[in-house]
N, C-alpha and C positions, 0 to 999 in steps of 0.2 A: 611597617610592623608597629604594633602598639608598644609603648614603653611606659614604665612607671618612674616617677621622679625619684623614688627612694628604693633601695634594694630589697626591702622587706616584702616578700611575695604576697602576704595577706592583704596589702594595701590596695590591690587591684583584683577585681573578680572577673575572670575570663570564663565564658561559656563556649560551647561548641558554635553557637550562632555568632558570637563575637569573633571567633577564629575565622569562620567562613566569610566574614565581612571584610577581611584584609586580603589584599591581592599582591603577590602570592602570600599564602599563610605558611608559617614555619612551625615545625614540630621538632624538638630537640631529640634526635635519634640516639637512644641509649643515654640521654642526658648530654649529648654533644661529645661523643667519644674521641674526636680529634683533639679536644681541648682539656678534658678532665677524665678521671678514671671512670670508665663506663659503668652504668647501672649502680651508682653509689649515691648516697645522700649528698655527698660533696658535689657530684656532677649535676644532679637535679637542682640543687640549691643554687649553684652558680649560673646555670642556664636560666632559671627563673629570675634571679637577681638581675641578669642582663636584660630581661624584658620578654623572655619567651612566654607565650601564652599556653603552650602545650609541651608536654614531655611524653616520650614513649618508654614504656616499662615492660620488660619481659619477666615472666613469672615461672618459677619452678617450685615444687613442693617437696619438703623433706620427709623422711620416713615417719616422723612423728607429727606430720600434718601442718607444719609451719610453711606458709607461703613466703618465698624470698624473691628478691629482685636479682636475676641472673639470666644471661642469655642462653648459655650452654647447659646441656643436661649434666655435664661433668664440670669439675673445677680445674681441669688440666691446663687450659689456655690461660687462665687468669691468675692462677696461684701456683705455688711450688708443689702442691699435692694433686693427685689424680683420683678424685672421689666422685662417685655418682651421687648426685644430690638426693635422688629418690631412695637411696640406700643408707643414708646417714641421718642422724638427728640434727636439729638446729644447734644444739650445744656443741656438737663436733664441728659443724660448719662455721659457727661463730668464732672459732679459733683461727680460721684462715684469713688471709688478707689478699685482696685483689692487687695485682702488680702489672701495670702496663708501662713500666719505665722504658721498655724497648721501643715503645711508640711515642710516648709523651716526653721522654728525657729522664736523665738519672735523678733529677731533683723532685720528681713526682712522688708524693707521699703515698704509702700503701694505705688501702682503705678496706674496711670490713664489708662483707656481703650483708646488705640491709634486709630486714623483714619488710614485707610489703606494707603491713599496717603502719610502720613507722613513716614510710614515704607518704602513704595516703593521709595519715593524720596531719602531715605538714602541708599537703598541697591539694588534696582532692576537693576541698570546699571552695577553692579559689582559682583553680586552673584546670585545663583540659588534660586528661590522662588517656593516652592510647595504650591499652593494656592487652597483653597477649599471654595466654596459657601455652608455654612452649612444650610442655609434656602432653597437652591435649587431653588430660584426664581429670582436670580440676574445674570443669565448667561450673558445676553447682556451687562448689566451695568458693570459687572466685566471685560468682554472682552474689552469694550471700554476704561476702565482705563488701562488695561495691554497694549493695542495697542499704548498707548501714550508714552511708555518708549523706550529707545534705544535698538535696536536689541532684541525685546521682545521674539521672539521664541527661542532664544538661552539662555534665562534666566528664563522663566516661564514654569512650568509643571502644567497642569490642573489636579487637584486631586479630585476624587469623589468615591462614592460607586459604585462598578462595575455593579450593577443592574439598575442604573439610565442612562439617555440618554443625559444629557447635553454635554457630551464629543464630540458628533458629531459636534456641532457648534464650539467648541474649536478647533477641528481638522481642520475644514474648514478654520479657521483663521490661520492655520499653526502651532498650538501648539502641543507638545507632551503631552500625557495623561497618567495618572496613575489611574487604577481602582483597588480598594482594595476589597478583598473578606471577607464576613462574613459567619457564619456557614450555613446559608440558601442558599448560592450561590454555594457551591462546586459541586453540581450535574450539574451545568451549566458552569463549567470551559471551556469545549471544545467549547461551544457556545460563551462565553463572552470574552475569552482571546484574540482572534484575533482583537477585537475592540480597544485595548489599546496598547500603546508603552511599558508601565511598569505595573506590577501587584503587588498587596499588600497582605500580610498575617499577621494575628495577632500572637503575640509571643506565645500564649497559644494553638495554633492549633496543631493537631497531626502531627507526622512525615509524615504520609500517605497523609494528606491534603496538607502539604507544598510541598512534593515531587510531588504531582499531579500538582500544580501550576508551580513549577520549570520546569516540563517536557514540558510545553508549549513552552519553548525556549525563552520566553521574560525575560528581567531582572526583578528580583523579589526584592521588598523592604519589609522588616519586620518592624512592629511597635508594640508597643513602646518598645524599648530595654533599660532596666535599668541596667542589670548586665552583666559582662564580660562573664559569662557562657551562658547567653542567646545568645550573639553574636556568641560564638564559636559553639553553637548548630546550629544556622542559617547558618553559614559558611559551616558547615559540610553537610548541606542539600542542598547546592548550591545557597543560597540566596546571592544576589550581594550587596544590600544596607541596611544600618541600619538607620531607623528613630528613633533616640535615645533621651531619656529624661535625660541622665546623661553624657553629652559630655566630660567634663574634665576627668572623671574617665575612660570612655570607650576608650579614645584615649591615655591614659597614659599606660606606660609599667612597671612602678615601683611605689612603695609606695610614696605618696606625702608628708607624715609626719611621724614622730616617736613619736609624742605626740598628744593627742586629742585636739580638738578645741572647747570644750563645752563652754568655757568662752566667745566665740564670739557671742553666741546666734544664730548662723547659722549652719545648718547641713552641714558638710564638704562633698565635692564630693566623692561619694563612700560609705558613711555611710548611710545605708538603713535598714528599717525593713525587716523581712523575706518575706513579700509579698507586692506587689504593687496593688493587685487586690481588696483590701478591703477599699480603700479610705484612707483619711488622719487620720482616727481614730487609725491606727496601729503605727503611728509615735510616738516614745517616746518623753517625754517632756524635752526640753532643758531649763536649767535655768542658765543664764550667771553669776549671782551674786555669787553663790557658785561653779560655773563651773561644773555642774552636768548634767547627763541625767538620767531620771527616766523611767523605764519600768513598766508601770501600766495598760497595756491593760488587758481586762478580760480573754484573752486566754493565753496559753503558748506562750511566746514571746522571740524573739531573735533579735539582732541588729548587723548588719555587720559593722565591723570597716574597711571598704574598703579603707578609706583614708590612713590607715596604713598598707595596704596589697598590694601585697604579701610581707611577710618578706623574704628577699632575702639571708639569710645566714643559714648555717647548725646549728650554735650555736647561741642562742639568749635567751633573757629574756623578758617576758611580765609581766608588773606590773599593777595591777588594785586594786582600793579601792571600796568597796561596803558597803551599809548601808540600813537597813530598818528603815526609819525615824520615823514612828509612832508606828508600832507594828511588831513583828516578825511573820512569818508564822508558821503553824503547824510543829512539829518536823520532820514529814515525808517529808516536802517540802524543796526546796533549790534553790539557784541561783549560778551563777558562769560564767565560760568562756568555750567556745568551741574553739579548736585550732588544728593545724596540718592539716587543710583541704586543699585539692588540688586545689580547686577553690571556687567561691563564691555562689555556689548553697546553698539553705537554709539548715541550721542545727538548729533543735529545739530539745532540750532534751525531751525525752519521746514521741516524735512524729517521726514516720518513715519518712525517706527522702532519696534522692539520694546521699547525701554527707556522707562520712565516715571520722572519726577523733577521737579526744579525747575530753572529757569534765571534768573539775575539778569543784567541787561544794562544798559549805559550807552549812550545815544545821543550823537551829537555835540553836540546842543543841551543836554546836561547832564541829561536825564531818566534817573533810575535806577529800574528796574522789576523786580519779581519776579513770575514766572509759575510755575504748576503745570501740568504736561502729562502726560496719560495716554498709554499705549502706543498706537501707530498714529495718534495725533492729529498734525495739522500745527500748529495754533494752540494755545497754552496759555491758561489762565485767569489773568487779571491779579489778583494777590493784594494788591499794594500798590505805591506809587511815591512818589518825592520829586523835586522839581525842584531841581537843583543848578546850579552855574556851567557854562556851555558849555565844551567841551573844545577846546583849541588844539593845532594840530600840534606835535609834539615835547614835549608836556607829559605827565608821568606821572600817571595817576589810580590811587589806591589804593582797592580795594574789599575790604570785609570781610564775610564771611558768618558769623554766629553762630547756632548751633543749640543749643537748651537746652530739653529737654522738648518741649512742644507749641508753643514759640515760635521763630520765625525772625526774626532781626534783621539788617538790611542797613545797612551804613555806607559812606559815602565819606569818607575820612579825609585827603585832600589838601585844600589850600585851607582854607575855613572849617570844613569838617566838616558832614556831614548824615547823618541816619539815619531809619529807620522800622522798625517791627516788625509782624508778623502772627502770629496763632495758627493754626497748621496743622501736623498731624503725619501727613499722608497718606503721605509717603515718608521713610524714615530709613535708606536704604542708605548704604554707605561709599565709593562710587566717584564721581569727579568729572572733568570735562573742561574744557579751555580752548576757547573758541568764537569763531569769526568767522562772523557770521550773515548774510552777503550774498554775492552772486556778484560776481566781479571784485575790483578794488582799491578803496581802498588796503589794503596789508597792515597788520596790527596786531601789535605786539610785547607779550610778557608777560615779567615778571621777578619775583623775590622771592616765589615761591610758598611759603607756609608753612602747615602744619597744626599747630594747638596746642589 
């Protein structure tokens, strides 16, 4: 990925051809919404300062004809008000503030809904803008705005659902177009692919569907890419571009930190719940005052510590403290860490998945246990255990995982201190997760995560 030595975006001029020359190329989806308040000046600016050559901008139009950057037709998801943008004036809309604290963390600042022209004035002359009319009724108005910027056909890509027809007018104006496919359109790939310069696939599509689109010969862009493993799968299938929501994490090659950042009240780039398909409810609760994260979702839950992954050494220690603040779970239930994973594909204890590795758990009765689990298995193989003191509500338990050569040593270091070790070198990957391994409550808190 191209980068600029200074954060000021105007110091480097990106064109569509520049973007295509990078492999893979990255587009900041909604301004990289895993990291910053989506579709805001703040998000676009931060993505570009990080080195992004392209941003993706969704557009809606107010009742008085002002084009604004907002994904949804209403303001319900992103603000406290439920207004239909097409029915209100920009003056009314400008009073609202986007709020994605449930996804980004409680310290995320509220942000206004920006006018499209403010965004384009800042970036259209120097960067690539993938631009979409979400209402589908503003084609000419949007093209009129785009046409007013320097060398617009080198900087704008017209983005739309592949089944719609607005792209024809955009192409007549000299713009390259991107048509993205949804499940109902794959039977029409041969018909629709020739109409666009670039094609789009959603990251959850099957290998067969993605290969079908790639076989068209057009550059394919996948959206929305959150995890490095998603990117690697897409690259393996021949996808050229990544419209990504987690730009700092996806463009990094090493761990950004060796300690957690829970005290900041902001989710660190790469720290993600096991799924991004269930909305913001799966995000654990960050509390900056005690510097904790609480896993309290109704389902079995895990939280990737991507900001601290991959661990790049063969010998390392992971330290974590956990606590059930109000009540301990049933003695058969437990929480802990999964580690040794080769990549960041989801790992949930007691739920089959593609990822293989180890998990260490502690039960309310004090039993500390280490398991090895293969891909697609539900249950792991017990490698070792030690009986420690029962866990009381509100009491912090410190677990250490030490990996050295073919030896794994597990320690509980609060109280009297207990430990055991096993010889096993099956998995030596550098990714790890915090895990709540039961359905329902109570929630479990984690703090003081350190890799050394």
